[in-house]
TORVEX-575097 format. One record per atom (N, C-alpha, C): residue in one letter; atom name; x, y, z. Coordinates in steps of 0.1 Angstrom, whole numbers. Example, Ala and Ser with C-alpha at 12.3 -4.5 7.8 and 13.67 -1.06 7.14 Angstrom:
! residues 2
   r    a    east   north      up
   A    N     132     -57      78
   A   CA     123     -45      78
   A    C     132     -33      78
   S    N     128     -22      71
   S   CA     137     -11      71
   S    C     129       0      79
! end
This chain:
! residues 137
   r    a    east   north      up
   X    N       8     -12       0
   X   CA       0       0       0
   X    C       9      13       0
   X    N       7      21      -9
   X   CA      15      34     -10
   X    C       9      44      -1
   X    N      19      51       6
   X   CA      16      61      15
   X    C      11      74       7
   X    N       0      80      11
   X   CA      -5      92       5
   X    C      -9     102      15
   X    N      -9     114      11
   X   CA     -15     125      19
   X    C     -20     136       9
   X    N     -28     145      14
   X   CA     -34     156       6
   X    C     -26     169       8
   X    N     -23     175      -4
   X   CA     -16     188      -3
   X    C     -26     198       4
   X    N     -21     205      14
   X   CA     -30     214      21
   X    C     -35     226      13
   X    N     -29     230       3
   X   CA     -33     241      -6
   X    C     -40     237     -18
   X    N     -34     227     -25
   X   CA     -40     223     -38
   X    C     -50     212     -37
   X    N     -51     205     -26
   X   CA     -60     194     -24
   X    C     -56     182     -32
   X    N     -45     182     -39
   X   CA     -40     170     -47
   X    C     -35     160     -38
   X    N     -37     147     -43
   X   CA     -31     136     -36
   X    C     -16     135     -39
   X    N      -8     134     -28
   X   CA       6     133     -29
   X    C      11     119     -25
   X    N      21     114     -32
   X   CA      26     101     -29
   X    C      41     103     -24
   X    N      45      94     -14
   X   CA      60      95     -11
   X    C      68      89     -22
   X    N      78      97     -26
   X   CA      86      93     -38
   X    C      99     100     -37
   X    N     109      97     -46
   X   CA     121     103     -47
   X    C     122     107     -62
   X    N     126     120     -64
   X   CA     128     126     -77
   X    C     141     133     -78
   X    N     146     133     -91
   X   CA     158     140     -93
   X    C     155     155     -94
   X    N     164     163     -87
   X   CA     163     178     -89
   X    C     177     183     -92
   X    N     178     193     -99
   X   CA     191     199    -102
   X    C     194     211     -93
   X    N     205     210     -85
   X   CA     209     221     -76
   X    C     220     228     -84
   X    N     220     241     -83
   X   CA     230     249     -91
   X    C     235     261     -83
   X    N     247     265     -85
   X   CA     253     276     -80
   X    C     262     282     -91
   X    N     259     294     -96
   X   CA     267     299    -107
   X    C     265     290    -119
   X    N     276     286    -126
   X   CA     275     277    -137
   X    C     277     262    -133
   X    N     279     260    -119
   X   CA     281     246    -115
   X    C     267     240    -111
   X    N     265     228    -114
   X   CA     252     221    -110
   X    C     254     207    -107
   X    N     245     201    -100
   X   CA     245     186     -97
   X    C     231     182     -96
   X    N     228     170    -101
   X   CA     215     164     -99
   X    C     216     156     -87
   X    N     205     157     -78
   X   CA     204     149     -66
   X    C     191     143     -64
   X    N     190     132     -57
   X   CA     177     125     -55
   X    C     171     132     -42
   X    N     159     137     -44
   X   CA     152     143     -33
   X    C     139     136     -29
   X    N     139     130     -17
   X   CA     126     124     -13
   X    C     116     135      -9
   X    N     104     131     -10
   X   CA      93     140      -6
   X    C      80     135     -10
   X    N      70     144      -8
   X   CA      56     141     -11
   X    C      53     148     -25
   X    N      50     140     -35
   X   CA      49     145     -49
   X    C      35     141     -55
   X    N      30     151     -62
   X   CA      17     148     -70
   X    C      20     140     -82
   X    N      10     136     -90
   X   CA      13     129    -102
   X    C      18     138    -113
   X    N      15     151    -112
   X   CA      20     160    -122
   X    C      32     168    -116
   X    N      36     179    -122
   X   CA      48     186    -118
   X    C      44     198    -109
   X    N      33     198    -103
   X   CA      29     209     -94
   X    C      36     208     -80
   X    N      31     216     -71
   X   CA      38     217     -58
   X    C      39     203     -51
   X    N      51     202     -45
   X   CA      54     190     -37
   X    C      57     195     -22
   X    N      58     186     -13
   X   CA      61     189       1
   X    C      73     182       6
   X    N      82     189      12
   X   CA      95     183      17
   X    C      97     187      32
   X    N     103     178      39
   X   CA     107     181      53
   X    C     122     186      52
   X    N     127     191      63
   X   CA     141     195      64
   X    C     150     182      61
   X    N     146     170      66
   X   CA     154     158      64
   X    C     154     155      49
   X    N     142     157      42
   X   CA     141     154      28
   X    C     151     162      20
   X    N     153     175      24
   X   CA     161     184      17
   X    C     176     184      21
   X    N     179     175      30
   X   CA     193     175      35
   X    C     203     172      24
   X    N     200     163      14
   X   CA     210     160       4
   X    C     211     172      -6
   X    N     200     179      -9
   X   CA     201     190     -18
   X    C     208     202     -11
   X    N     206     204       2
   X   CA     212     214       9
   X    C     228     211       9
   X    N     231     199      12
   X   CA     245     195      12
   X    C     252     198      -2
   X    N     245     194     -13
   X   CA     249     196     -27
   X    C     251     211     -29
   X    N     242     220     -24
   X   CA     243     234     -26
   X    C     255     239     -19
   X    N     258     235      -7
   X   CA     270     239       1
   X    C     282     235      -6
   X    N     283     223     -11
   X   CA     294     218     -18
   X    C     297     226     -31
   X    N     286     229     -38
   X   CA     288     237     -51
   X    C     292     251     -47
   X    N     287     257     -36
   X   CA     291     270     -32
   X    C     306     271     -29
   X    N     311     260     -22
   X   CA     325     259     -19
   X    C     333     257     -31
   X    N     329     249     -40
   X   CA     336     246     -52
   X    C     336     259     -61
   X    N     325     267     -60
   X   CA     325     279     -68
   X    C     337     289     -65
   X    N     341     289     -53
   X   CA     353     297     -49
   X    C     365     293     -57
   X    N     368     280     -59
   X   CA     379     275     -66
   X    C     377     278     -81
   X    N     365     278     -85
   X   CA     361     281     -99
   X    C     364     296    -102
   X    N     360     305     -93
   X   CA     363     319     -94
   X    C     378     321     -95
   X    N     385     315     -86
   X   CA     400     316     -86
   X    C     406     312     -99
   X    N     402     300    -104
   X   CA     407     295    -117
   X    C     404     305    -128
   X    N     392     310    -129
   X   CA     389     320    -140
   X    C     398     332    -138
   X    N     398     338    -126
   X   CA     405     350    -124
   X    C     420     349    -126
   X    N     426     339    -121
   X   CA     441     337    -121
   X    C     445     331    -135
   X    N     440     319    -139
   X   CA     445     312    -150
   X    C     439     317    -163
   X    N     427     320    -164
   X   CA     421     324    -176
   X    C     422     339    -179
   X    N     419     347    -169
   X   CA     419     361    -172
   X    C     433     368    -168
   X    N     441     361    -160
   X   CA     454     366    -156
   X    C     453     379    -148
   X    N     443     379    -139
   X   CA     441     391    -131
   X    C     445     388    -116
   X    N     450     399    -110
   X   CA     452     398     -95
   X    C     438     399     -89
   X    N     437     396     -76
   X   CA     424     398     -69
   X    C     421     413     -69
   X    N     431     421     -68
   X   CA     429     436     -67
   X    C     422     440     -81
   X    N     428     436     -92
   X   CA     424     441    -105
   X    C     410     434    -108
   X    N     408     422    -104
   X   CA     394     416    -106
   X    C     384     424     -98
   X    N     387     427     -86
   X   CA     378     435     -77
   X    C     375     449     -83
   X    N     385     455     -90
   X   CA     382     468     -96
   X    C     374     466    -109
   X    N     377     456    -117
   X   CA     370     454    -130
   X    C     356     448    -128
   X    N     354     438    -119
   X   CA     342     431    -118
   X    C     334     438    -106
   X    N     340     444     -97
   X   CA     334     450     -86
   X    C     336     443     -73
   X    N     335     451     -62
   X   CA     336     445     -49
   X    C     350     447     -42
   X    N     360     450     -50
   X   CA     373     452     -45
   X    C     381     439     -42
   X    N     394     440     -38
   X   CA     402     429     -36
   X    C     397     420     -25
   X    N     392     426     -14
   X   CA     387     418      -3
   X    C     375     409      -6
   X    N     367     414     -16
   X   CA     355     406     -20
   X    C     360     394     -27
   X    N     371     395     -36
   X   CA     376     383     -42
   X    C     383     373     -33
   X    N     389     378     -22
   X   CA     394     370     -12
   X    C     383     361      -6
   X    N     372     368      -3
   X   CA     361     361       3
   X    C     354     351      -7
   X    N     352     355     -20
   X   CA     346     346     -29
   X    C     355     333     -31
   X    N     368     336     -32
   X   CA     377     324     -35
   X    C     379     315     -23
   X    N     377     320     -10
   X   CA     378     312       1
   X    C     365     304       4
   X    N     355     309      -3
   X   CA     341     303      -1
   X    C     334     309      11
   X    N     339     319      17
   X   CA     333     324      29
   X    C     321     333      26
   X    N     321     339      14
   X   CA     310     348       9
   X    C     308     345      -6
   X    N     296     342     -10
   X   CA     294     340     -24
   X    C     293     353     -31
   X    N     297     353     -44
   X   CA     296     366     -52
   X    C     281     369     -54
   X    N     278     382     -56
   X   CA     265     386     -59
   X    C     261     380     -72
   X    N     247     380     -75
   X   CA     243     375     -88
   X    C     249     383    -100
   X    N     251     396     -98
   X   CA     257     404    -109
   X    C     271     400    -111
   X    N     278     398    -100
   X   CA     293     394    -101
   X    C     294     380    -107
   X    N     284     371    -104
   X   CA     284     357    -109
   X    C     282     358    -124
   X    N     273     366    -128
   X   CA     270     368    -143
   X    C     282     373    -150
   X    N     289     383    -145
   X   CA     301     388    -151
   X    C     312     378    -152
   X    N     314     371    -141
   X   CA     325     361    -140
   X    C     322     350    -150
   X    N     310     346    -151
   X   CA     306     335    -161
   X    C     308     340    -175
   X    N     304     352    -178
   X   CA     305     358    -191
   X    C     320     359    -194
   X    N     328     363    -185
   X   CA     343     365    -188
   X    C     350     351    -190
   X    N     344     341    -183
   X   CA     349     327    -184
   X    C     347     322    -199
   X    N     335     326    -205
   X   CA     332     322    -218
   X    C     339     331    -229
   X    N     341     343    -225
   X   CA     346     353    -234
   X    C     357     362    -227
   X    N     369     355    -224
   X   CA     379     362    -217
   X    C     385     374    -224
   X    N     383     375    -237
   X   CA     388     387    -244
   X    C     381     400    -240
   X    N     369     398    -234
   X   CA     361     410    -230
   X    C     367     417    -218
   X    N     377     410    -211
   X   CA     383     417    -200
   X    C     390     431    -205
   X    N     394     431    -217
   X   CA     400     444    -223
   X    C     389     454    -224
   X    N     377     451    -228
   X   CA     367     460    -228
   X    C     364     466    -214
   X    N     363     457    -204
   X   CA     361     461    -191
   X    C     372     471    -186
   X    N     384     467    -190
   X   CA     396     476    -186
   X    C     393     490    -192
   X    N     389     490    -204
   X   CA     387     503    -211
   X    C     376     512    -205
   X    N     365     505    -201
   X   CA     354     513    -195
   X    C     357     516    -181
   X    N     364     508    -174
   X   CA     368     511    -160
   X    C     378     522    -159
   X    N     387     522    -168
   X   CA     397     533    -167
   X    C     391     546    -172
   X    N     382     546    -181
   X   CA     375     558    -185
   X    C     367     563    -174
   X    N     360     554    -167
   X   CA     352     559    -155
   X    C     360     564    -144
   X    N     371     557    -142
   X   CA     381     562    -131
   X    C     387     575    -134
   X    N     389     578    -147
   X   CA     396     591    -151
   X    C     385     603    -150
   X    N     372     599    -151
   X   CA     362     610    -151
   X    C     359     615    -138
! end
């Protein structure tokens, strides 16, 4: 006999199941199995804190791994110091120290710019030109 319950808002019947969900941070992602109470369609499901433990762990792991990702892009691909990256991308040198150590995640805007520069490293020259023009003004 399958365990069921009724969703308190939608009234749909939910069944205990495990489904794959993609957890992402920046450009990094991982598929994880998430237990919970699921309807037959793709509408709202219900999860306990215990159900979400694996996806929470995956998110923390990706967040930590993203620091190494930022460092690799900054140092190896863009050939920037933390100070220059902080000036071009924003936040300053200290921000990049925090991003790369994993103690603070970059803002959504910084993530977008970092990922764009990862795909198009030649655009760092454009950033240099507009940052130096803004600095001179």
